[in-house]
N, C-alpha and C positions, 0 to 999 in steps of 0.2 A: 527141782522145779518149780518153779514159783504159782502158782492157782490163787485165781480170786475167791473172795468168802463175801459173795451178797450176803445182805441181811436178810432176816425173814419176811420182811415186807416186797423187798424186792424178789424173791424167791415168789412167793406168791403172784404177783403179777405176770412171773413171766410162767407157771402155769397156768395162768387163767388168759394166758394169750396174747401177751406181749409179744409183737411181731420179730420174730426169730424165724429166718427158712431157713433150710438147709434140704439138702439132696440126700434120698436113702443113698445110703452104701450097703444095708444089706437085708436080710428079708424082715426086720422089725420096723414095724409099721410105727407112722405119727401116733395112732389110737392107743399101741401100746404104752408109747413113751408117757403120752400123757393122762394115760391110767396109773404109769409108774411113779410119776411126779406129783399127781393130786393125791395117792395114798402117804406119800413120804413127809408132805408141806401142808400145813394147817393154813389155810385160804385166809387173810384177812381183808374184811372188805371195807374198804376206807373209800369214800368218794366225795367230788367235788375238785375245786383248782388244785389240793394235794395230789391229789390223784394222778392227774394231769401232768405235775410237773415232775414222778418220781416215773411215769411213763417216759417221758422225755426224756430224763436221763439215764434210764437204763438204755433206750436207743441207741444213745450216743456215745455208751459205752462197750456196747456191743456191734457198733454199725464196723464195716469196714473201709471206712472212708471219712473225711473230716466233713462232718455234718449234724445241722441242728435239728430239732423235730420238735412237734407239739401234738400232742392227743387229748382226744375226747375221752372219759370214760364211759360214755354211750353214745350214740346215735343221736344228733340233737342235742349235745351236752355243752356245747363249744358257744359261749354268751354275745359273743363279738357281731357287729353287724354283717361282715362279711367276710371271707377268710385273711382278707388283705391286714385288716385292724389285728387278726391272732399273730399274723407274720410277725409284723413289727415288737413284737416281743423278745424278737429272736435278737441273739449277740450279729451285730453288725448290719440289721436288715433296717432300713428306715421307709417311710412313705411320700410321698406329696398329696397333701390334702385337697382333694378334688371338691368344691362345695363342703365342707368339716369332715367330709369323709376321706380312708385312705383307699385308695384304689391302684396306682403302679406301686413297683417297689422298687429301691435301689438296695444295690447288696455290694458291700464293701464298697462305696463311691462311685458305682456304674450305676446308670438308670437302667430304666427297662429294656430299652434295646440290647442289651447284651444278657437280659435275664432269659432263660429257657425255662419252660413251664408242662410240664406232663399230668395226667390225670389216667390213675392206676394204668400207669409205667406208658402211656400213650400221648403222643407230641400233640397238643393245643393249638388253635388257631384264635383269631382274635377278632375281634369286630372291628376292628378299625385298620389303618393302612400301615400298622407298624407291626415287629413282631412282639412289642410288651403288650401281656397280658393285662386283661383289665379284669384286677380279681376279684372289683366288687360285683362281679356279672357271677362268682359262687357262695352262694349261700353256705356260712359257718354249720348250720344245724345240718347239711347234707355230706358234708365233709368229717369223717372219721381220723384223719391224720392226715400233715402235711410237713415237711422236711425239705430242707435249703441243704442239697447237697453244693460246698464250698471245693473240694477236690473231685475229679469226676473219675471214673473206671471203664474200662475199655467196653463194658456191656451197658452203659448208659448212652443213651441217645446224646450225641454231639448238639451244641447248640447255645451254650451259657458260658462265655466267657467270664462275667461276672459270677454266675451258679445256675443252679438247676431246681427250683420248686416243684416238688414231687407231690400232688394231691392225690389223697384214695379216699374213696366212699368205702362204705359197708361191705367186709364178706362176712356173710350169715354165717358161714361152718364156722368161722373161728370165734364166734362170740362164746360168752362164758356163760349164756340162758339159752336154754330151750325154745324160749319164747318170750321177747319182749315187746311192749308198746311202750313209745315216748309222746306225751302231745306237749305244745311249749306255746302259749300264747301271752302278750305283752303288747299294752298300749305304750305312746310316746307322746311326750311334749317340748316344744323347743321355745325357750322363755324368751328370744327377741322375733318369735312371728310377729306380735302384735306391731312391731314396728316397720312392718313390710305389707304395704297395701296388696289385700288381697290373696296373701298369704296362709296358707293352713298351721295351724298351731299342732294340730294331733296328727299320730300317725299310730300303725299297730303290724304286728307281726302277728303270724301263726304258722308252727310248724306240726306235724304228724313222721311218724317213723315206724314201721315194724320190722321187725327181724323175729323169722322162725325155721325152727330145724325138724326135719321131719326125716322118714325111712329110716327109723335107727342111725341119726344124725349123719346119714349119707346124701341129704340133699337139705339146702338152705336157701331160704330165700326173705328178700330186704326190698324194701318200699319206703318213700319219703316224700315229702312235698313242703315246700316251706315257703311262705308270701311274704312279702313285705310290702308297707306302704308309707312311705318316710318322706314329711314335707321338707321341700329345698326352700333355705333361707339364707340371704346374706346380704349385709351393707355393706357397700364400698364407695371407696374414692379410688381412682385409676389416675395415676400421671402418666403420661407418654413420653417416649424417648425424646431426648435432647438433640438439635441437629447439629451437623458439624458445619450445616451454614449459617455462620456467627453475624450476630450484627452488633451494631456500634446503638447501644438502649440510651446511653446518657450521653452522648454526645461529645465523650471526652476522648476519642480517636481510637480508644480499646472495645473491641467488639468479644462481645459475650456468647456462649451456648443457650439458646431458647428451646425449653420444652413447646413439644407440637403441640401440647394441648394437655385436656384434663376430661374424665367423666366423672359422674357422680350417680351413682346408681343405686336401686333397688334391686334387688335380683328376686325370685319365687318361684313357685312350682312345687311338681313333688317326683317324685323317684317310688317308679310300683316294680317290685321283679317278684316271679314266680318261678321256682325252682321245682324240678322232679329226677329222683333218681331211681335208680331198678336193679336189682342186681341178683343175681342165681348161681348158684355153687351144687354142679354136682359133684358126687366121687361113687360113684357106684362101687369100685374096688378098691384095694388098696393102689392100686398100679395105675389108674385113670383117673383124670380130673377134668370137669370141663365146666367153663364157666362163663358167663355173659355180663354185659354189664351197658346200661345206658343212662345219660345223663341230659338235662335239656334244662337252660335258663331262658327266659324273657324277661327283657329289660326296659321298662320305657321311660325316660324321663322328659318331661313335658315345662320345659322352664322359659321365664323371662325376665328379662334385664331392661328396665326403665327408667328416665332420669333424663341429664344433659349430657352432650359430649362437644364440647368448648374444642376447636380446631382452628388450627394456622397462626397462634399468635403471631408469629415473626411478620406474619400479613399486614395486621392492624398497627393503629397508631400508637407507639407506647409513649407512656410518662410514668413518674415518678417510680422510675425500676427500682428492685433492690436486688443487688449484686454480690454473691458469696461466691468466693474461689474461683471465678471465669464462669458462673451461671447465671441466667437470671433465674433468682426464685420468686419474684413477687413485683407489683408493680400497677398499672392501670392501662388495660389496650382497650381502643375504643375504634369502631369502623362507621361510615358513614352509610355504609351497605353496598361499596362498589367493590370492595376487596374482597379476599379470599377469608376470610377470618369473621367465625361465625359461631352463634351459640343455636347449636341443635339439638330440638326435644326427640330425642329416642323411642323407641319402643322395637325391642329383640325376640325374637323367637329362636332360643337356642334349643328346639327339643330333638331327640335322640331316641330310637328305636332298633334296637337288637335283639336279636336271638342265635342260640348255641347251643348246639346238638354234639352229643359226645357218644361215641357208643365201641364197643367191641365184644370180641370172641375169641375165648382161649380153648385149647386142648392141652393136656399133659401128661405124659405117659412116661411110666418106669418099666423097665425090662424085669424088674422086681434082683435087679443086683444095680451094678455100678450106673448104665445109662436114662439119662433122664432126657426126652427131647417134647419141646413147648412151640404150639403151631399158634399164631396169631393175627387177626386181621381187625384192623380199626379203621374208625371214621370220623372226623371232627372236619364240622361245620358252623360257619360264623356269618351272620349278615347283619350290617349295619347300615341304617338311613337317619341320614344327620339332615336337620331341617334347619337350613339356618335364614332367619326372614327377617324385615325389620323397615320400618318405618321412619322418615327424617321429615320432621318440619320446620319451618324456619319461620322468624318474625317480616312481617309486611306491613309498609303501610298502606299498599294499593295491591291486593294478591291478583285480581283481573292483569294487570300491566307488569307485575313481578318488579315494584317497586319495593326494595329491601328498606327494612326500619333501621335508622342508626341505633347503634347497639355501644354495649361498656359494660365492663366487667374489671373489679379489683380483685384482686387474689396476693397471697402470701404462703407459699408452700411451708410446712412445719416439719421438715424429715420426716420421722417414721411414727406422724399423727395427720390426722385428716387437715389439710389445707382450710385457712378462714378464705371464703369466698361467697364478693356479694354483687350480684346484679343490678345494672340500673333499670331494666324493663321487666314487664311481667309478661311471666310465660302460661299464664292461665287462662287468656280470654282465647274462643274460638274465632273472633272474629278478626283476630289481628296474626295467628298462628296458621300458617298456610304449610298444607301436605306436599312437600317440595319431591320427595323420592319414596317407592315403596319398591322391596327388591325381594326376592327370594334365590336363594343360592343350595340347593340340595346337592347333596354329597351321597349315594348308593356305594356298597363296597358288599363284595359277597368272596369270601374263603373257605373252600374245600379241601380237605386233604384224606385221604386213602393209603394206608400203609399195612404192609405185610411183614409178619416177623418170623424167624425158625430159629430158634435158639436149641444148642445142646449143653449137657452139662455130663461130663464123665470122670467121674470118683476114681481115682488112682492111690495104690499101694505105694506111695513112696515118703521119704522122708522127707521135702521140701515142696512140694506140690502135690496138697492134697486134692484137687480136683482142676480140671479144665473146662471152662466156657467157651463156647465159640458160636457165631451164627453169622445171620446174615438180615436185613434188612432193607425194604424199597417203599421208598413211598411219590407219592404224585398229589402235587400240591398247586391248585388254580387260584388267582386273586383275581378280582374282577372290579374295575372299578369305571362310577359313571358320574361326570359332572354336569350340572344342569343350572339355569337361571333364568330367572322373569326378571324384568326390569324395567320401572315406569320412572321417568325423569331422572335427573341428575344430581349428585350431591351439590356440587358447585356449579357456579357458572347459570346460564340459562337454561331453562330447560325447551327441551324439541318444540315447535310447534303446533304439533297434534297432541303434546304429552304436557298440558300446561297445570301451573300450580292449583291445586284444588283447597278449596274453602270446607272446613270442617261442620261438620254439621253438630247440636248438642250429643246427640243420643250416641257418640261413637268417643265421645272423650269424657273424661271425670278428672277433677281437681287432687291433686295425691303429694301429702307431707311427709317429708323426711322424717326419720325417728330416730332413739337412740343418738349414738357419738356424730351423726351428722343433721339433726334436728334443728341448726340453724340457716340449712343452706334452704334457699326457694324452692317454691311448690311449682309443678310442673303440671302439665294434662299426659295422663296415659289415654293413650289412643288405643281403642281394640282394630286388633288386624284385619280380623276379618271384615270387618266393617270397615276398614279402609281397603281393603280388597274388591268388597261389593263397591266401593263409588270411584275406585279406578276402572271395573268392568264397565260400570255405565258410562264412564267417561267415552272408554273406547269402541264401545258399541255404539256412542254416539256418533263416532266420525268413521264409522267404519271400520273398526281395526280388530285385529284377533285379541281374544279375551287374554287376561294376565294369567298364562298355564308356563312354568316350567318347563321348560323343553332345552335342547343345547340352541346355545346361539352361537352361529357359524362365523360371526364377525368378531369374536372376541376368543384368541387363541388359548387363555388359560384353561378356558373350560374343555378344551378340545387335547392339548395336553395331557390334562389331569385325567382324562379318561383312557380305558385300555386295560388288555390284562398281562398277569405274570404267571408263568409255567414254572416247575422246578420239580424236576424230577431228582431222585437224590436215592443211589444204591451203596449202599456202605455194609462193610462187614468187620469181623473183630475176634480176636482169640486172646484168649485172658486166663493167666495159670493164677490159682486161688492158694497161698502160700500156708506155710503153718510148719514149724523147726524152728529149732532149737540153737541160741549163741550163747554158749556156756549155761549157765540157769536160765538164761533168760529166754523165756519162749514169744516168738515174734510169729505173727499173722498180717495178713495182707494180701494185695494182686498187683499183678505186673499184668501189663497186656499192650497192644496197639488196635486200633480202629482206623478204616480204609474208609476215604468218604468220596465218590464222584457224584458229582453236580452238576446237571444240565439246567441251564436259565437261561430263559428264554423271554422278549417281551415283546405283544403286538400291540401297535397302537397307531396313532394317528400323527403322521409328518406333513407337516406343511412347506410345499413346494411353490404354491404361490401361483399369481396369472392364468389360473383356469387350466393348470397341466396337470391336474389330478384326477381321481376318479370322482364319478358320481356320485354323491354319497348322500341318500337322503334318511333326514330325521322322522321321528314318528308324526309329526306334524304336517311332514309333508315338503318342507324346508330344502331345499338343495344346495351345496356346497360345493364347486370343483378345485379348490385350493389345496385339498390334502390328498395323501394315501395312504395306503395300510402298509407298514412296515412290521417286518418280523426280525429282531437284532437279537444276539445271546452268545453264550460262551459255555464252554465245557472245563472243568477243572478238578483235579486231585487232589485231597488233602490227607498225611498219613499224620494220626494225633496218639501216640504214646503217654503210657501214665502208670505210676508207679504208686502203691500206697502200704506202708508197712506201718504196724503197731507193734512197739516192744512193751512187753507186761513185764515191767521192772518189778513189781512188787505184787501184793494181792489187791494192792488198792490203787496204784502207782501204773500209767503208763505213758508213753513216750508214743506220739505221732509225727510221722515224715511224709508226703505227700508232692510230688511232683508229676508236671503234664504240659502236653501242649494243647491249647484249646481254641475254639472258633465259633463265632458268632456269626450267622448271615444279616448282611446290610437288612435295612426296614425292607419291607416286602413293595412300598408302593415308590422306594427310590430305586426300583430297579424297571420301572414304564419306559416305555420308547418314545412317548408322544413328543413332539418336539414343535416349536413355532420356529417362522426363520425369517431371515431379510436377505436382501441383494445390495451389496455395494459393489465400486468399482474395483476393479483386480488390478494388480500391479502393471498388467500386459494391458495396454491401451484397447478399446472396443470390446473388453471383455468384462464381464461381470464375477463376483467370486460369491460363494454360499455361504451363507452364517446360520447359526442356528443355535436356540437356546431353550433350556428347559428343565434344568438343574435336577433330573434323574438321569439314568442311565442303565442300562441293561449288561455294560461290561463291569460292573461292580466287583471287585473282590470281597471275601468276609473280612472281619475285625480276626487277626490272629493274636497270641498271647502265649507266651510260655510263662506259667505259673510255679510257686514254689510254697510248702507248707510246712511249719513245723509247731507242734502243740504238745502241753503236757497235762496230764490230769490227774488230781487226784481224787481220790472218793473216800468218803469218810466212814472209816470202820463202824462206829459206834452209835451213827445218825445217817438217815440218808442226807445226800448231798454229796458235794462235789466242788473244787477249785480247777478251774482250766484256765490255765496261759496259752496263747496262741500268736503266732508271727506269720506273717501273710507277705508274698512277692509277687507281683503282676508285672512281667512286661510287654507293653501292649506295642504291637507293632506300626498300627497305623490307625487314622482315622478317618470318616468320608467329611472331605468339604465341598461345598461348590466352589466352582473355579473356571477358569476363562482358558481354554487353550488352544493355541492359534502359534502356528498353522495346524489345524486339523484336516486327514484325510478322510472324510467321510464315506467315499466309496470303498475304502480298504477297507473300513470297520462294518461295512454292512447294509451302511443308508445308501438310500435311490434318490440321486440326483439327475433334476434333468438336465440334458446337453446344451439347451438352447431355450433362453426366454427370451420374450416380444415385449419391450416395454415400449408403450406409448408408439407403436408403429415399426421399432426400429429393433433389430433382431441383434441379441446378445450370445457368443457363446457363453459358458459357465465353467469358472473355474472351479473345481471340486476340493482340491487338497492344500487350498490357499487361505478358506477363512478360518472364523473362531467357532467354537462352540464352547458354549455356557453350560455346563455340565455339572455333574458330580463326580468327583474321583477321591482315590483313598492316596492321602497325603503318604509324606514319609518320614513325618514327624510325629512319630510314636512316644512312647516313654515309660515311665513305672509307675506303680501305684504300689504302694505298701505301709507293713500297718499291724498294730498290736491292737489282741482282744482278750479281756478279763471277763472272767465268768467266775459266778459265785451264787451257789445255792444251797441253804441250809434248811433242814428240818428240824426244829428245835424240839424233838421228842424227849430229848432228857433234861430238859427243866420240871420242875414238879407241875402238877394241874393245879388250875387249868392253863399254866403258861405255854403245856407241850404243844399244844396247837397251834402252835407261831410258828411262821415260817417266811423265808424268804430268798428270791429270786432275783438275781441282776448281771448285768453286765455291762461294758465298758469298752468302747473301741474308741481307737485314733486312727487316722487314715491321713496318707502324705503322697502327693505325686508331683513327678516334675511335670505335665502334660499342661500346655498351656495355649491359650487358645486368644484371639482378638475382637473388640467389639468396639463401634464407635456408636452404641447409644448413649452414652454421658456425653455427647458432643466431641470427644475426641478418640482417638484410639487409645483402647485400653487394653491390658493384659487381665486374663480371666483364667482360673481355675477351670479343670474340669468339669464340666455341667455335672451336677447329682450329686458332688463331693461335701460330703460334712467333715470337716476333721474329727469333731468330737460329738459321739453319738452316747448316749445313756439311757439304759431302760433298768426299769426297776420297779419291783412288783412284793409288797410285805402283804402277806395273808395268813389266816388264822380260822382254824377250825374249833369248833365244841358241841360234839354232841352233833345235829342237824345244822347246827349254824355256821356260815361259811361266808368270809368277807376277806374282802382283797381291796388296795391303793395299788395302782399302777401308774408310773411316770414314764414318759418318753422325753427324751430332749435330744435335739440334734443341733449343732453351730451351725453358723451362716454358711449358704451354701449358693451356687447359682444354677437359674434352671430357667423355663420359659415360663413367662406372666402371660394371661392372656386377655388383649384389650382390645383394639381394632384390628390388630392380627396379632401371632406370637412376638413377642418379644425377649429376650434374654435380659434378666435382672438378677440382682442380688437379692436371695433373701435373708431375712434376717434371721438371727435364732430364735426357735421356739421350743416352748415348754407345755405337752400337753398333758394331763391326769384325767384317768379315768375312776372310777369309785364303783364297786358293787358288793351289795350283800344277799344273802339268801338264807332261807331255813327251810330244812325240810323234815316232813313228818313221817313216822314210821309206816304210813300207808301210802308212801309213796307221792304223797303232796309236796310240793316245792312253792315257796314262793318268792319273789326276785326283786330287787330294786337294783337300780343302775343309773350311774350318771354319768356319759361320756361329756371330754372336753369342762372338767367341773370347774376350772379357773377361767372362762370364756375366753382360750386364748384366740389373738388374731394371727392373721397371714399378712406380714408385713415385706415390703419391696424397696429397691431402691435402683437408681442407676449411676455405678460408681463409687458414689459419695451418698452419706444418708441426707445431706442437703439435698438431692436430685429423687424427689417422693415418687415410687412406681406405687404397687397396690395396698391400699389399706383395706384388710376386708374381714368383717366382723360375722361369725357362724352361728353363734348361741350356744347354751346348754341343751344338751339332749336331758331328758330326764326318761326312762321306763320303769313300770312298775307292771310285773307279770307273775303268772303261775305256770308249774308245768307238774304233768302227772307221769308218773313211769309205771307200767305193769312189770 
C-alpha cells in the first residue's frame, strides 16, 4: 500500500498545528498525539511568505475536496489590505477593482452572485442587496486562514455554484505559542493624490492581536483589532453607451450610432475601516469543547466625484463628424440652449456607511469513543447606508429667466486612451453658472441571519466507510431595503416655478484644474454640496415649502418598488460517508453524500394599484398615499444536492482527484423583492381595462443550478517543498436570470392583489387580471457550460547552494471557456457578449526570496478582457480591457521580534479601461495611482 512521505518541514508544520481535523476513534486524545509528534519531529522555525505558501500546499494535499487556501504564519501576518487581495493569488480567482482595490471576487469565470462565503463555518450576509460578499470588509490582519472550495461536499452549506470561500479567524488553542502578541503599523502614500483637488495623499494602518493559552492549555483566548485609513483617488474619463437611435451625422444618407455623452471626473475621498475579532476556546476535558467567536467591521467610504457630464450629444447640432465603423467617434456638437444637449458641471457624493457583525457559539462533545456531536448557533448582520447625492449646474445668459447659454464642444475619442476634448465656453464663473438641480437618493439596506446547526460524526470500523457525518441546519434570513429621495429642480427642461435655478455665491465654489493624463481638460467649479443644500433650503423656506430632506417620494414609483422586505427560511439536512479504502495497491479517500434543502422565500413590498384604491400609507413626514397596497408573495421548493469527492493516492507523492456534484446559488436577495409599479390600458374586451405591472424583481425566482465535474492531478516534490497541479473542470449551468416581459400574465393566480374595478375620469371599468404584461425578472431556459483548465506550480528552491536556497516561486494559469452568451445594445446595435465576469486567461505569479530575516516578493496578476458593469450615470455593461497588476513587498525581521516592511501596490500604475463592443467606442479610462506602504511589526 502506497504511503506519502512528507518532508521534514512539512511534518514540522503539521506538528505545529497546520489544520488537520479528525474525530477521535478511541481513547487516545489529541494532546497525546501532539506530544508524540513533538517528541519525534524536530520543529523547524520558518517565517514569512514561504511559510504561508507551504501551509497552503499542505492544506491542499491533505484536504478531502478540490480546494485552494492561504494561511498566515501568525495572526496579523497577512500583508494585504483586505482578504480580497490575498485571495486573488489563488488559481482561478480574480477580482474587480473598485477604486483600485480588490473587493468582489470571481471564481472560474463566475461573478460574486455565484460565490458563497462563510466565516468560521457560518454563512455571511452582505451590506449590499446582492449575495456577493464585499471582501474588503474583512481586514486581512484578522483572518488566519482562507480557503476556496471549488468542489463541495454534503456537509458544506449550500450556495456556491462558482465556489465557497471559507474565512477563519484564530483558534487560540491551536496556536504553537502559549502567549503571543503582534502589533502592526504602517503609513501609506498615493502618488496620484496631488492630481485630485482635496484628495488626501497619506493613509495609515494599525493592527493589534493577542493569543494566549491558560489553565494547562485548556482555555484559549484571542483578540484582535485592525484599523485602516486609506485615501480614495481616481482620475477618469467615462464614455457613455452608444444609442441604437441612430442619426445621419454627415448628411450622406447613412445613420451612425452616437454616444449618449461622456464624463470628465476627479474622484477623491477616503475609506476608513475598523475591524474587531475575539475568540474563546475552552476544552475542560478531552471529550468536551466549547467555542465562541465574534467579528465586527465598520466601513466608511466618503467619496466625491467632480467635473463635467456632457449629455444627449444626438440632440445638439453636429458638424465635422468623424465616423468609424458605423459609430460617431468625434466632431463638434453645438446648441443654442433650447434643446436637451448640455454640459453639466457635476459634484456627486457617493458615500457609503456599512457595518458587519458575525458571531457564533459551538459545543462539541465526544462520548470517549466513536460518536462526536456538535451543536452550533450563529448570527450574521450587515447594515448598509448608501448616500447618493449631487448637484447639477448649467451655463446661463440670464439665470433669473432661465435663458441658457449657447454651447459648443469638440471631441475625438481615442480608443483606450482619454479623449481629446475642448469646450468653447468658460465653466469657472459663478455669475454665469446656475445651480439647476440638487438631489439625494439614499438607499439603506439591512440583512439579518440566524442559523442553528446540529452535526454528528460516527466512526465506523469498516473497510470502505471510515466514518459517517450527518446533520441538520435551520436558518432564518431577513432583508430590508428603504429607497428614498429628495429632489430640487430638474436635469433637463424648465425648472418648476417654485424651484427656480439658483445663483451661486463665491464661498460655495472654487476653481479646480485637471491633472495627470487629463491635464488638458478645461477647468471647472467644485461646488460644496452642503452649502448647496443650505442655498436650496433658504429658497424653500422663502416660499413656504418643506426643507430639502430625503424621504419617500410617493409620486415616484421607483423609490416605492425598491423598498420592501425579503424573508428566507432554509431547512437543510445531509448525510455524508467518509471513504477510506484500497483498490489494488492504491489508497482511495474521499466522501460521498447528499444534501437536501427546503427553502421558503417570500417578500413583502408595495404594489401599485392606482386610482386611490390602495391603503392609506403615511411616510415619516406625514405624506399620505393611497395608490399602493402591501403585498406578500413567495414560493417554497426543495432541492437534492448529491456530491462525490475521491482522491487516489497513486504514489507517495502523486494523487489524482475526481469530484462531481449538483450545486445551487440563490438569486441576489434584492431580486426577490415584490414591489411593483403599474399601469392600466384597454383590454381586448371593450369597456374593460387590463392591469400591467413592472418591477424587474420577483419573489418567484428559482436559484441558479449547475452540475459540475472536476479532475485534477497533483505531484508533490520529494526533495524540496513544492508541487505541480493540473486540473480540469466543467460546469453545466441550467439557467440565468434575465429581465423579461411576460404577456399574458395571471396576476391573481400568482398571489398578486388586483382591484376588481377602477374609476377613470368618472367612468367605472372592470379590470381584467390575466391579460396584461408583467415586466419582471425570470429564470431563462438558456444555460450553458463553463469549462477550463488550471495549471499550478510551486517550488521552494532549497536544493540550490546558499544563498540561492531561499528562492521560491508559486504561480498558476487558468483558461476558461463558456458557451453562455447574452445580448446588449450598449454599442448602438445588438451585440453578442460572453458571460459577464469571465476572463479566458488568468495568470498569477509570485517570486519570493528569504534569507535569514530578509523576506521579499513580487507578485503579478493578469486577467484577459472580460465583460462586467462599469458605473457611470447608471450601471452599464462594458468590455474591460486586459490588465496586469504588479505588487512588491520587502521586509526585514530582527531577532527581538521587530520587523520592518516596505510595500508597493499597483507598481506599474495599471489603469482600468473599458469599451463598448469595439475599442473605438471608449468606455471608462480610470487611473488609481501607486500605493506605497512603510511600516513595522512587533511580535512577542
